[in-house]
C-alpha positions, -999 to +999 in steps of 0.1 A: -824-628-350-802-617-378-773-641-383-744-621-397-707-615-388-691-582-384-694-551-362-675-519-370-665-496-341-679-460-340-692-426-321-697-386-314-706-357-288-722-349-254-736-374-229-774-377-229-796-389-201-790-395-164-755-397-151-736-388-120-715-357-115-684-378-114-692-394-147-699-359-162-665-347-151-648-378-165-666-374-199-658-337-201-621-345-202-626-367-232-627-350-267-658-358-287-657-373-322-685-367-346-694-359-382-667-338-399-676-311-423-651-315-451-645-299-485-635-323-512-606-307-532-612-308-569-639-334-564-612-361-559-609-387-531-580-381-507-570-400-475-585-373-454-618-375-474-618-413-471-613-412-434-640-386-429-667-409-442-693-424-419-691-462-414-725-479-408-732-512-391-757-533-373-791-522-386-820-535-364-857-530-370-880-522-341-905-549-330-934-530-345-915-527-379-916-489-381-881-478-371-845-488-376-817-486-351-782-485-364-746-475-355-723-451-372-686-448-366-668-415-371-630-412-373-608-385-360-574-384-377-562-358-352-572-380-322-561-411-341-592-431-331-628-437-340-661-435-320-694-451-326-728-434-321-764-447-324-791-435-347-828-442-352-847-435-384-882-444-396-884-472-421-895-448-448-863-426-441-880-398-422-873-384-388-836-395-385-822-388-351-788-393-335-796-407-300-762-409-285-734-382-282-707-395-259-669-399-259-673-437-257-686-460-284-720-476-281-720-512-293-743-543-296-775-521-295-808-540-296-845-531-291-860-544-258-893-541-239-914-542-270-894-514-286-899-490-257-862-492-248-828-499-262-801-520-246-764-515-256-728-518-244-708-488-233-675-483-215-688-451-198-674-451-163-647-476-170-653-512-182-677-523-209-712-529-194-748-532-204-768-500-204-805-492-212-821-460-226-852-447-242-854-447-280-847-410-280-815-415-259-830-402-226-830-420-192-797-436-199-786-460-171-762-488-164-778-522-156-747-545-152-715-543-132-696-574-141-660-572-129-645-586-161-664-564-184-689-575-211-679-579-247-713-589-262-748-600-250-782-614-261-813-613-240-837-643-237-870-640-256-889-631-224-860-607-214-857-623-179-822-636-186-791-624-204-763-644-220-731-624-223-694-632-230-664-619-211-627-628-211-612-652-185-576-661-177-561-688-199-529-707-189-502-699-164-478-670-162-442-674-151-452-658-118-479-685-113-452-712-116-425-692-097-443-669-072-410-655-061-405-640-096-435-616-098-418-593-123-405-620-146-417-613-182-407-645-199-435-667-213-431-705-208-446-722-238-453-760-241-478-762-269-489-745-301-514-716-305-495-696-279-503-666-300-531-658-324-537-631-349-522-602-329-522-613-293-504-637-270-531-661-258-534-653-221-572-648-220-601-664-238-638-654-240-664-675-222-703-673-221-720-663-189-757-666-180-774-642-156-809-631-145-823-598-156-853-580-141-853-551-165-833-529-141-803-550-131-783-579-143-779-605-116-751-628-106-735-645-136-727-682-142-700-694-166-719-720-187-685-735-199-669-733-164-637-754-163-635-757-201-603-743-216-620-733-249-627-699-264-663-691-270-670-672-292-642-682-314-614-657-321-606-636-340-639-630-358-666-646-336-691-626-317-726-626-303-739-641-336-724-674-324-751-676-297-789-681-299-818-686-276-846-710-283-880-692-285-891-707-252-859-696-235-851-731-223-821-737-245-790-718-257-772-728-289-735-718-292-707-724-316-673-735-302-642-753-313-635-774-282-598-779-289-566-764-275-529-763-285-517-784-314-551-799-319-566-764-322-539-752-346-545-780-371-583-781-371-612-760-381-638-784-367-661-764-345-696-776-335-730-762-325-736-771-288-770-770-271-771-759-235-801-768-213-808-738-191-826-758-164-802-787-161-769-772-173-764-802-195-748-797-230-752-818-261-735-816-295-759-809-324-732-813-351-712-842-338-696-860-367-698-830-390-661-823-394-659-787-406-666-753-393-701-749-378-713-715-367-741-689-366-769-710-349-805-696-352-838-711-340-869-708-362-896-685-348-918-715-340-889-734-323-893-765-345-860-760-363-825-748-358-804-735-387-766-728-389-737-724-414-716-755-419-684-763-438-678-799-447-641-805-444-618-802-414-588-780-419-602-761-449-611-726-437-624-715-472-646-745-478-682-738-490-704-722-464-735-744-465-768-735-449-781-764-428-814-769-409-822-795-383-856-807-371-854-804-333-879-832-328-865-859-352-829-847-354-830-849-392-805-825-408-812-809-442-785-793-464-806-765-478-781-750-503-770-783-518-780-771-552-765-737-548-728-736-558-721-705-537-715-695-501-743-687-477-727-658-458-755-652-434-793-658-430-825-647-412-857-668-405-890-656-419-920-655-396-935-686-412-906-708-400-905-724-434-883-699-453-851-679-447-835-648-462-799-653-471-770-631-481-748-647-508-722-637-533-726-648-569-702-636-596-687-609-575-719-592-564-735-600-530-773-600-528-803-610-507-819-643-515-849-663-502-848-701-497-874-724-482-872-757-465-879-774-499-847-758-512-866-735-536-845-704-540-850-669-555-828-638-558-844-608-542-821-579-549-801-571-581-775-547-594-738-540-591-737-539-553-728-558-521-754-563-494-734-569-463-759-570-434-797-573-430-825-575-406-862-584-410-893-580-389-928-592-400-919-591-437-901-557-435-864-558-444-835-534-441-800-539-454-767-522-455-754-519-491-721-507-506-702-508-539-670-497-556-687-464-562-703-458-528-697-465-491-722-483-469-757-469-465-789-482-451-817-493-475-853-504-470-860-535-491-893-547-505-886-585-505-915-593-528-903-573-557-867-565-548-873-527-547-849-508-525-848-472-511-820-455-493-829-442-458-797-432-441-778-408-464-749-406-439-723-400-466-744-378-489-726-345-480-693-360-491-705-380-520-723-350-535-689-333-538-670-363-552-666-372-588-667-410-588-647-433-611-668-458-629-664-495-620-670-518-650-672-556-652-653-573-679-651-610-687-616-619-698-605-652-714-579-670-693-549-690-705-569-722-701-598-709-720-622-700-691-640-667-685-628-645-656-648-616-643-624-586-639-634-552-625-619-522-644-622-490-624-616-457-643-603-424-631-629-396-624-635-376-656-620-404-676-608-393-710-604-422-735-581-401-756-555-399-728-531-426-717-531-437-681-509-458-659-526-490-646-525-510-614-531-547-612-548-553-579-540-587-563-566-599-539-558-614-505-575-642-486-564-661-506-600-671-510-619-637-508-640-625-537-631-592-554-667-582-551-684-548-549-670-539-515-660-505-502-626-506-485-612-479-462-576-488-472-575-508-505-601-484-519-604-484-556-619-448-557-588-433-541-565-452-565-587-440-595-586-404-581-549-405-584-554-411-621-547-448-622-568-474-640-573-503-617-575-539-630-590-562-603-594-598-615-614-625-597-586-649-603-587-686-596-592-694-559-620-669-552-656-678-541-686-666-560-678-686-592-684-722-580-664-746-561-642-757-590-630-721-595-625-716-558-605-748-550-580-746-579-556-725-559-550-749-530-516-765-535-510-744-566-499-710-553-476-701-582-498-718-608-530-710-627-541-680-606-508-663-615-516-669-651-550-653-645-533-622-632-513-620-664-544-626-686-562-597-669-534-571-670-524-581-706-559-578-719-566-544-704-532-531-713-542-535-750-566-506-746-554-474-763-560-454-730-536-477-710-499-470-711-485-505-711-450-490-702-464-478-669-480-508-651-478-515-614-490-544-592-502-540-556-517-563-530-519-574-493-517-607-475-520-634-503-520-603-526-486-594-510-474-629-517-487-625-553-466-593-557-435-609-544-440-638-568-448-615-597-416-596-590-395-627-600-417-639-628-434-609-646-410-607-676-407-569-673-445-562-675-444-540-644-425-509-634-434-508-597-447-531-569-463-526-535-467-555-511-484-554-477-482-582-452-472-607-479-456-641-476-420-640-490-406-673-479-431-702-478-409-725-458-405-697-432-442-691-433-451-727-427-434-727-393-442-691-383-479-689-388-503-698-359-533-715-377-515-745-391-547-759-407-544-731-432-508-739-441-514-777-442-544-773-465-533-745-489-496-754-490-503-792-491-483-800-460-449-797-445-419-787-468-398-815-453-421-842-465-403-850-498-429-877-507-457-851-508-458-839-544-484-811-537-463-796-509-431-798-529-448-780-558-460-753-535-426-747-518-408-747-552-429-716-560-419-696-530-412-660-540-378-659-523-365-685-547-369-660-576-351-630-561-323-635-586-348-623-612-360-592-593-355-561-614-383-537-604-387-511-576-407-524-547-424-509-516-429-533-487-452-526-457-459-547-427-472-546-391-451-561-363-482-573-344-491-595-374-489-631-361-506-645-392-477-635-415-448-623-394-432-589-401-399-609-407-414-619-441-417-583-452-383-573-438-367-602-455-382-592-489-370-556-484-335-568-474-333-590-504-342-562-527-316-539-512-289-565-514-298-570-550-294-533-556-331-528-565-348-496-554-369-505-524-386-489-494-399-504-462-429-490-441-430-509-409-456-504-381-446-516-346-482-513-334-503-527-363-514-563-370-523-579-404-543-547-412-536-510-405-563-499-381-551-466-366-563-436-386-529-417-388-512-450-398-538-454-425-533-419-439-495-425-437-500-457-457-519-439-485-494-411-487-464-435-489-483-458-513-490-430-539-457-413-535-440-446-544-463-454-573-461-418-587-424-419-585-421-449-608-452-448-629-457-411-636 
């Protein structure tokens, strides 16, 4: 089973297969979202062009190794939503077929019954349930009817049982405590983690086990009944946090069995082993204090592998690949000699080797590693491989870059040869003139070499002078790799005739642990000097107008922009900050995941004996507002509980009170990101209107 994180939502047209007349009538009232024929004006990227692109995810090879099942999300700006459809293509790229055309998204699709059928999730008819259909989309039928709905599932190896997860009630409401006040809306809170990411925590996911006879899912049992812990772990956990042993006798799952204050200050999750026959649970990783996730059994059942972080409270610690011998219990740290993260992995049939996705020096590739820790790189080039699957030596992967959105590729793992087989975005890409993305190694203020991407406008003319944008990365520990973003998209910035300078400043993975860890406790330190080194070096080029420089970023990138605004010594003429931290003391008490604040900020601001924390808080952007002198656009979502919208509003208010040109774009219905299509288009329009006003 492929161990990777991330499923993108998607869909398209008319219902295929068997359904009732009532279902047909219901679906006829829902508009269909599918591929949009679009003309690209002047060969340049626009928000509308960007949102018309297909978004691929979850490639799965058929058991016989001849076909690939994958999902594609299509976006409707008009309807302000997306829809996900399923496709099947031969491994050589021939005979591609869209096998679903419905108003509802199809998710979690997997081959079953030896490849004769496909199981998937659909909300057709109401709640999300498990459905089955033929590989051509016919004979579509619902096989589950679980009252709470199903959010993800995985079948046992013999397909006689299904493990799924669904939300259960968490905590008490005011009406539970005071039944005579059924309409009371107040929340009574007595511990931390009462809200997380973008929701008040009133439900949590739990894993359920049920029988399956190929036609119907039986009665379900909560295998964590009575335990007040979320599984999978929010906000990014999913079905990859579960695995069946090859004999179907054991289930491995990842869980952080903590609540409240203890949960808010700890990242210590574990891999638990559930005995299907007895219902007994043991802890595989007891004593391993960091984040443990993505369990996967070897094909022969002798080993179990997982991703492990070492230190409790450090969410950006190195992601290490571990393997345990199920007989002896011996644990082996496979990537001990590899100074980079193991993002995901997949067992080879021999049970002695694994494929791995890992980022090194801002490009993400496929690797192979064996139980003797011998490692080799499979793919090469200026790309990111973001998902993969393998069956009997045949490999498919989803690849993207700064110059191209995600597409599906067949990979020859022996020689690293790849061939595109999906071509979902070819009609648009054939019309686009793409700006070149170029790596440049720049010397930092402390004499080190920093990889910086420089992205040029389409039809770049070295004899012209262009304004330039310093891109400040979020995370804060998230590599500026060869990703394709649908909001912070370098091609749309370049299409607006900006040169983009995107440095892999201190604090980012992919360049070794020393480079990564420098940022913790030093928010206003060396990494800010790295920003200056990057923009100052590129600004020396004759084609860059050093009098028209801007800086943009989100999350930690937004913090960076706020900090730069008070310390840039007149380098920049415009700023854009999304979801940024403005006041670090305010942030320390407002954020929900306190482990992050404690690790990266060094601790509480009131601890005067803590030199690291005092250094961090002394570099809070709000302390430098007296030096602000540059126009700034601030954007934020009011459902952002990671960095509250009050941070953005405070920064905007400070700028206006200082008499500095400023604009605020606030979303009442968005979280840390901007997810809704029309809000995304609005962001792009406001973003470029602001930059053009001050830099052109």
